[in-house]
C-alpha angles and dihedrals in degrees: 000000000000093000091049092052090047091052091052091050091050093049091050091049091050091050091049093051090047092053094046092051090054091063097071091035092053092046091049091049090051091055092043093052090045090060094046095258091301134116115308110238113248094239090064096055090078090057090048090053092050092049092048093048091053098037099052100061093035094050092046089053091047093048091055096040094053093046103244089160097052090079127070119232090223089066101032109163144160095291088056091052091050090052091050093051092049093049093047096046094046093044095047092047093051092047093052091048092051093049090048092052095045104041108359094251095288110175093013113114114218092235089064088069089068102029097050097058090041094055093041092052091050092045092054099039105039097057090050093051093044090051092052091045092051091051094045092049101035110168103191131145093264090060090080090066093061121104114256104240131201115199119214109210125038095202130107094296091049092051093050091046095051090049089056093045091052092050090063135303143128090271127081108203110228100172151314134256119206135161093224104105092203090062097046112107093016128109131240115195087343093306116118127228100235102189148300128313089253087067093051097117093048092048091049091052098041095048099037093240118193100187137015117217118202111215099173107101092174095053118129120242091250091058092048091047091053093049093047090050091051090050091050091051090048090048097235129127121251128211129179144201113242121266121269090261092053094045090050093181095319123140121278103235143140092263089063093061114109140165117283108263132207088251090062090058101037095034123108138225116300115275115246107222131204096231092181091056093046091047090052090051098046114017114106091000132120105242124194117201116191118202086027093162094057129090096263096033095051093049090048088055092051092051096043089054090061090066097057103244117195089235133000115205115201110200125182138136093219109089100198098047090046090050092052097052090043091055091048096049095044088064089058102041144031110278088232089066094058131062118187112206127189111206148115121249087224092061104094096188094050094044093048089051091053093050092046093050101043106021095208119213095203129033120196103191109201098142111119146125101250109168108107101211094044094051089044090058095038103042097159094056092043093053094043092055104032099038110018094033091052090047091052092050092046093049092049090048089057094044094051097042101250110183100213132014115192114195116201108217134170142233087247087074088072112091089339120213094179137053094248092057092044092052091051090048090051090052090049091053093050095048094046094048093044090055095069091055101050143043096243112098110235113199126180124204119196126192143144134250123327121220114250099004116153111283094006126132096264097064089042092054090046091055092046092050091048089052091053096257162222100202110213121219121177097221136359091234101042115125135188138185115243138191133162121265094244092049093049092051093046090054092045090056092042091053089049091055093047100047127097093191135283097048129130106210115201114203114225105246102183119221120345115253124227107237092218089056089050090053092049092051092051091049090052091049087056089058093253136110126239114239092015108053098011127029123218113217123198109215103177132255116303123234110292094006119138125215092223127019125219131213100208142011120263088236093053115099105230118207135176124248136204088275115071093217097048124075129186123231123194116251121232119239117224129186104266097216091048091048091053091050091050092052092048089052090048091052092049091051089052090052092052090041090222103162096192092049089047092055093047093050091046090051091052089052093044106033092181088065090063098039106040120087122162116204110245114212111230117248114253106234088227089059098057093101132030107215 
């Protein structure tokens, strides 16, 4: 730190000496030009001396007053030039006035009044700009070791990226490709637009490109998929700037570049949010997020924080995950705006204490056990958290006057064939039937898998690929709906702002994705080939696993909403007294830990769990491995 500060002081001193020396030089040049580059007559040297004696102290004062040494030559820019012009004009004017008052400008030609500030401005500005140019376009021997980079996208992001590359990085920008015909053949920061994206492979080959950099944050997943495929065929690596949602107003710079992820290829168009509605829901409110350390819960916390809540309560029973999101959010907000709460949603005493202390206005209930095989083998814990824990939180929300309670459900709650889905359906039924009896607005959001969530298939495939394979897929025909974590959370909040209570909002998930295709894409993104470098093994469906998930029941009337990506499903009414009796019986079965009784009581609460069976096509023995 000391050596860095010393270097800065030295650089400022050098700049100061440079600027002061230009005062006599500029004045001498002005006289020399005035006399047509010939000898200066002796009678004018006295005027030169008077001008220099007045100009030196005045210019030094002007240089410091207008802040010429606040800037750094390495990053000289238009504000620095403006400061130079102000200092020169003010200094020269004061010097001329002083000479006029003291000796009536004898020996000072009138043309010097214009030539002196002109030469001084050039003398101060040009070396600064040349220094920056030399640093930005440094052609040293080490430059040959940089990777030759081709930038896709000659828009604003591409321009900002190439500026940062030129300043200094491991990439040497060779050119752009862009589909805008007006830009093709032109130069941006001295780097030419070499063609369209359709010519990508030819440009890579003709210009010996080592890496392709995607600078199109608004690009659709189909465009990214096409570019990545071209890079793979040309055998070059591909890196990308984050999407607009990920950048969130951050700077476009080399450090933001990352590998292309599966979410970039399978992702969808950016979600248009009703910021006014979300602000009305969250701004100035106390918001409680349960499961705040999980994938969905932590992203909900990030997004809620953008709308300036009065207080954000982070609740989770997992210490490490809660610690991580707490550390992250405390860097973005005042510590007083965040409360980090360890606790289990099944712990009635702890939960009541939290509601009594903070009196939240909004509850976003994301806490749940969600992994199908684990809940299948641990039914008591799954029911206690997903059903009874949700019931406890909902009852406390009513008791303490919560305005809105948003319950995060899953597509596995539709015609459930596993305990996890059945528990989430039971929680849906309770929340929707409770809504009609109280003032709190209970809103359910239902959606499919999220890319990259903890314990999901994407991290599993990534680990298997890193280990050299094989990648395990349960069935060659199995499909799932996918969306990104940020998109899911944006739509959860949007549904919360739209609902009046009692609704089940179904998030539009697009087309289902074949899991085997997902595995193949991830293998390609790793620079490998499925069946050649990495095998894909089919291991059969797990207990309770469906071949194809659904987003709503056939009997549910599905209607559109004001948001194109949110649909509305009709809730099912259940006799309240009977529902209460079923839940009491379910709690008693949990206490006795009788698994068979638990299943029977859950089936009586969720009839679809007992009735629905999807035929599972048998695996062809020849299909057990994709070679």
